[in-house]
C-alpha positions as CSV (number, residue, x, y, z in Angstrom):
1,M,-18.2,-24.6,-14.9
2,R,-18.7,-20.5,-15.1
3,P,-16.2,-18.8,-17.1
4,S,-14.7,-16.6,-14.7
5,V,-14.1,-19.9,-12.4
6,Q,-12.7,-21.6,-15.8
7,A,-10.3,-18.8,-15.8
8,R,-9.7,-19.2,-12.3
9,Y,-8.1,-22.9,-12.2
10,E,-6.3,-22.0,-15.4
11,A,-4.3,-19.1,-13.8
12,R,-3.5,-21.2,-11.2
13,A,-2.5,-24.4,-13.9
14,R,0.1,-21.9,-15.4
15,I,1.2,-21.0,-11.7
16,I,1.4,-24.8,-10.7
17,K,3.0,-25.8,-14.0
18,A,5.3,-23.2,-14.0
19,M,6.8,-24.5,-10.8
20,G,7.3,-28.0,-12.0
21,H,10.6,-28.1,-12.9
22,P,13.6,-29.2,-10.1
23,T,15.6,-25.7,-11.5
24,R,12.3,-23.5,-10.8
25,L,12.2,-25.6,-7.1
26,F,15.5,-24.3,-6.4
27,I,15.6,-21.2,-7.5
28,V,12.0,-20.1,-5.8
29,D,13.8,-22.1,-2.6
30,E,17.3,-19.8,-3.1
31,L,15.0,-16.6,-3.4
32,A,13.3,-17.7,-0.6
33,K,16.7,-17.0,1.5
34,G,16.6,-13.2,-0.1
35,E,17.6,-11.9,-3.6
36,R,20.1,-12.7,-5.7
37,C,21.4,-11.1,-9.2
38,V,21.4,-13.6,-11.9
39,N,25.0,-14.7,-12.0
40,E,24.9,-15.9,-8.4
41,L,21.5,-18.5,-9.8
42,T,23.7,-19.1,-12.5
43,E,26.7,-20.0,-10.5
44,M,24.2,-22.1,-7.9
45,V,22.5,-23.9,-10.6
46,G,25.6,-25.1,-12.3
47,A,23.3,-24.4,-15.4
48,D,24.3,-21.4,-18.4
49,M,23.0,-18.3,-18.0
50,S,20.8,-18.6,-20.8
51,T,18.7,-21.7,-19.4
52,V,18.7,-20.1,-16.0
53,S,17.4,-17.1,-17.4
54,K,14.6,-19.3,-19.1
55,H,13.6,-20.6,-15.8
56,L,13.8,-17.3,-14.7
57,S,11.6,-15.8,-17.1
58,V,8.5,-18.6,-16.7
59,L,8.6,-18.3,-13.1
60,K,8.6,-14.2,-13.7
61,N,5.9,-14.5,-16.1
62,V,3.4,-16.0,-13.8
63,G,4.1,-13.9,-11.2
64,V,6.1,-16.0,-8.7
65,I,9.3,-13.8,-8.9
66,M,10.1,-10.1,-9.9
67,D,13.3,-8.8,-11.1
68,E,15.1,-5.1,-10.4
69,K,17.4,-4.0,-12.7
70,R,20.7,-2.5,-11.3
71,G,23.7,-1.2,-13.3
72,L,24.7,-4.2,-15.2
73,Q,23.2,-6.6,-12.9
74,V,19.4,-8.0,-12.8
75,F,18.4,-9.0,-9.2
76,Y,15.2,-11.3,-8.6
77,R,13.3,-12.0,-5.4
78,L,9.9,-13.6,-4.6
79,R,7.1,-11.9,-5.4
80,T,4.8,-13.1,-2.6
81,P,6.8,-15.3,0.1
82,C,3.8,-17.2,0.7
83,I,4.5,-19.6,-2.4
84,M,6.9,-21.0,0.5
85,K,3.1,-22.3,2.3
86,F,2.8,-24.1,-0.6
87,F,6.3,-25.9,-0.7
88,G,5.6,-26.9,3.1
89,C,2.5,-28.0,1.9
90,V,4.0,-30.4,-0.3
91,E,6.4,-31.7,1.8
92,S,3.7,-32.6,4.0
93,V,2.3,-34.5,1.6
94,M,5.8,-36.0,0.8
95,K,6.2,-37.4,4.3
96,T,2.5,-38.2,4.8
97,V,3.1,-41.1,2.3
98,A,6.1,-42.1,3.2
99,E,5.0,-42.7,6.4
100,E,2.4,-44.6,5.3
101,S,4.5,-46.6,2.9
102,M,6.6,-47.9,5.7
103,A,3.7,-48.6,7.8
104,A,2.7,-50.7,5.1
105,L,5.9,-52.8,4.2
106,N,6.5,-53.0,8.3
107,S,3.0,-54.8,8.4
108,R,3.5,-57.2,5.9
């Protein structure tokens, strides 16, 4: 594999890996509805602020979200809302697998 191709796949893998945690998926879902401050996200997630901040940092470092400091608050939003298309694709895979599993059970 050419180095440029390898680098592209590695970059994709970093983004997908960053998304690979239920809390981070929840955060992305919430940010798709609109920007949120860290305090709101902490309350929604139900974890301590340092844990939520680490999740936000992972998402920010790969470019999924961005932040903006306003006074003492930091607000987060999706950098590219098209990430939700990926979520839609994942949901389609889940639905297809469930349907095929049900069909296999019903055919026995």
